Each structure stands twice: as C-alpha cells, then as structure tokens.
N, C-alpha and C positions, 0 to 999 in steps of 0.2 A: 535122840542124842541130847544130853543135858546142855543147857546154855547158861553162861554166867556173865553178868555185867558188873563192871567196877568203874568207879569215878575217881578222878583226882584232878588237881589244878596244876598248871605250869606257872612259873614265875611270870608275872604279867609284864614282860618286856619283849618287844618285837624281835630283838636280836637273839634272845634266849629261846623264844618259840621257834624261830627259824633254825637255830642250831639243833634243837631237839628234833624237829622234823627231819633235818638233814641226816641225823644219826639213824633214822628209821627208814630211809629210802633203800630200795633194793641194792645190794652190794655193800652197804655200810654197816649192817648188823653183823657182829662177829659170828663166824660159823659155829663155835661151840655154844653160843647163846641160842642161836636158831635151832640147833640140834636138840637142846634141852627141852624145847617146847613140845614137840611130838613125843619125845621120850617119856614125858610126864603124863601123856594121855590127852593132850590138847590137840584136837583135829584141825581147828581153824581159829585164828586170832585176828581181830581187827581193832585198830585204835582210830577213833573219830575225834575231831576237835571242833569246838565252837568257841571262839575267843581264846581264853586261856584254860577252858574246861575241857578235859579229855574223858572219853568213855571207851573202855575196853570191853569188847564182846568176845567171848570164847565159846566154842562148841567143843565138848569133851566126850571121851568115852565114859561109859558107866563106871569104870574103875578109877577115874580121875580123883585124886585126893589132894586138895590144896595144901594141907599140912605136910604131906609127903613131898610135894613140889617145893615148898619153902625150905624143908630140911635138906633136900638135894641141892638146892641153890646155895644154901649156907655152907655146904661142904665143897662147893665147886669154885675154885679161884677165879675162873673166867666169868661165872655168873656174878660173883661178888664184885669183881672189877667193873662189870657192866652196871650193876646196881649203884655202885659208888659214883660212877660217871653220870648216870641219869639223875641221881639224887640232887645234884646242883640245880636242876631245872624244875624239880617237882615240889609241890606243896599239897598238903591235905585239903580236901574240900571241907567246908563248914559242916559240922555234924559227924565227921569221921571219928572213929574210935581213937582214943589217946594213943599216940605212938604209931599210928597207921597212916600211910599215905593214900592207899587205895581203899575205897569204901564201897560196899555193896548197897545199891539202892533197893528199896522195898518195892517189889512188883505190886501194882495196883489194878492192872487190867490185862487180860489175855482173851483175845477174840474166841478162841476155842473153848473157853470156860463157859460161854453163853450157849444156851440151847439152840440147836439148829445150825451151829457154826463149827464145822469140822474141817480139818486140813484137806486141801485138794489132792 
C-alpha cells in the first residue's frame, strides 16, 4: 500500500495551534470532508505535530491520484469551505514549492531497502 508524507507549518501562536487541533478532534471534522478522504483512495490518514510543524502521513490504494483528489476538492463546496477555514492556521514550510502549503519531503532512508531487512 503506497504511503505519502507531507509537511507544513501552523501559525506559531499557541491559541491558533489549539484551535487547529480542536478542529481535528473526533466529532469536529465535517462529515463531507471525512467522506471525501476514503472516496479518493486514502485508506488511513494521520497528522502529527511538533511545535508548529505538522506532518501528514497517508496510506493509499494503488489507484490514488493526488491531482484527482485536488480536482474533486476544488469542485466540492464543503471541501473548499474546510480548506478556507484551515488556511488561516497554515503556513508553508521553508522550501515548499511556490503557492503550496503542503510539501513532500524527500525520502532518504528505508530499512527494507537494505540487504537482509525485509518486512516481518
């Protein structure tokens, strides 16, 4: 199952970080936004925070297409409202492509790429 990681920063203010986290607690994410995630082929999604830096990890089906997900979101008023709401909290990480908040880090190590190390 393919995995994807993305990074971005939050506004570095404790109240903004607390509000952003509050929006992501169970029961606070709008149903249509949650439904759009597996509909796009995302099997699991996690967001982790250290300070104001966030990392999103996604496991997807082989058919997952990030461009198709972006296009579907752009055509969905609920997704666009959610993106607009969250954008007040988000900032691109240093090194992110121009105009992009989420940036994909470059993988540099994978245990199973080394001889003798296969998944259990």
